[in-house]
Structure formats: C-alpha cells, structure tokens
C-alpha angles and dihedrals in degrees: 000000000000117000091245090062099038115120094353092292115162122241111255118185121216089240091059093047093051098046107094090197092064117084126185115239124171091342094309131098116238127191115243115229106251120173119224128217124222111201146179121213127191131207119202088193095061097020088229137136118221120199124197148141132231144158092231112042096178093054093043094052089049090052091051092049096044093057095248092125112072097207095053098035094100093053100057122173101051121186124206107242102170140000141170136182127243124190096226137035090236092059091046092051091049092053092044090053091051092049092049089055093057120102118237091260092049090046091056091046090050092051092049093047093050096035092143084081093055110119100207127051092218094049098085093058091054091048093049088053091051093050094051091237 
C-alpha cells in the first residue's frame, strides 16, 4: 500500500505543508485570511512611481530599498507615497493592474484624490509640486 494510504493517513502535498497561510482543520486545509496591501512608491532619483501589491509591506519596502528587486534597484531610496488594504490577493492584483495602467498625470491625480491612504504627512506637498498644481 502506498505511504499516502497507510494507516488512514491523509495525503498532504509538499506545497500545502510549506504554505504558512494554510492551516489544518478537521483533516482539511483551510486558507487563513491575510489582507494584502496595494502600494505606490516614489523615487526622487529616477522621478518614477512604482506600483505593487504584497502581503507584507514592511518587508517589501525593505527589499526595494536594499537593491534586492532588479526593477527598482536604480531608484533607491524609494518612499512609500500611498497604500491601501484589500481582503484578498485577487482584489489586490486587480487594483495593482489598474494603477499600473494609469499615466503619470492620472497616478498623481489618483494619489491626491485618495490622499487618506498617503503614508507620510509631507508626501502630498511633494506630489502637488510634481503635478504642477
């Protein structure tokens, strides 16, 4: 008899064992609710906005600023301009996709319109200066 059937043991894939968001309950794996952050970073050095999503914003910002992310390496240091929380990864990915399709002007307008999500009190002044408003 295969090991996965021996003694009534349940099959447990390696993927399930390694995923910290999966918890075993009554013999079944359930997905823990983990909110996701959608964020906008800005680099003065490259004068560029970067938009992304993550489940751990602190770690992700640290990765961007330590040069571990190839795409954002040239813009170090990055500052967090705006962020919001979404209940599922799917919703976070949808919002990230919409943000990435915005022009620079529309990105600035979006940040100003939803400024309650701005992480730094001095960020709006810098954004207003960039937009020419």
